N, C-alpha and C positions, 0 to 999 in steps of 0.2 A: 346416946344411941336413940335414934328415932324408933318409936314403937307403934305409931299410928298416924293416919292422915285422913282428911276428909275434904270434900269440895262442896262449898256452899255458895249459892248464887241467889240473887233476888231478880225478879223479872216483872215486867209489865208489858202488855201488848199496846201497840201504838193506838192512841185514841181511847184506851180503856183505863178506867181508874182503879181496876182491881190489880193490886200488886201482890206478889206472893214470894215466899222463900222456897228454895229447892235444894235438897241435899242429893248430890249426884253419886257420891261414893263415900263409904266409910270403910277404911282398911286398918286392921290391927295385926301386927306381927304375931305369928302363931305362938311364940313363946310368951307373949304378953296378953293373950286372950283370957277371958273370964275374970278380969280384974276391974271391970267397970270403965275401961278406957273408951270403948265405943259408945257406951251410954253417956259418958261425960261429954264427948264430942257432939253427940246429937243434942244434948241439953244446951250446950253452948250455942249451937246453930239456932235453936229455938229462941234462946234469950236474945241473940243478935237480931233475929227477925222481929221480935216484939219491940226491941228498943228502936227499930227503924219504922215502927208503926205498921208492920205487916201482920195480918190476922191469920194467914194460912201458910203452912209449910208442908211441902210434899216431898216424898222420897220415891226413888226408883229402885226396885229390887228384882232380881231374877226370880222367876216363879219356882225354880228348883233349889233356891238357896233358903232352906228352912231355918237355918241358924240366924241369918240376917232378918228374915221375916219375924221370928220370935223376938229378936232384939227390938225391932220397930214397934211391935205390938206392946212390949213391956214399957216402952216410952209413952205409948198412947196413940200411935198411928193406927189407922184402920185399913 
């Protein structure tokens, strides 16, 4: 049974050498939350970005989603 999903992309602007990773969504089933699954998915996205030579990874989070904001802060996002 699937308990989580995330979307990770890497981008670069045309003519720009700055490439970056972007985590668009991190979703964990309610019954599987608070077990480190979301943290593990984020850590994997960061590892993939680093292995591709990317220095920056960005996340997008709803300003009202305090739980997600705390998760991202715990991982090291600002």
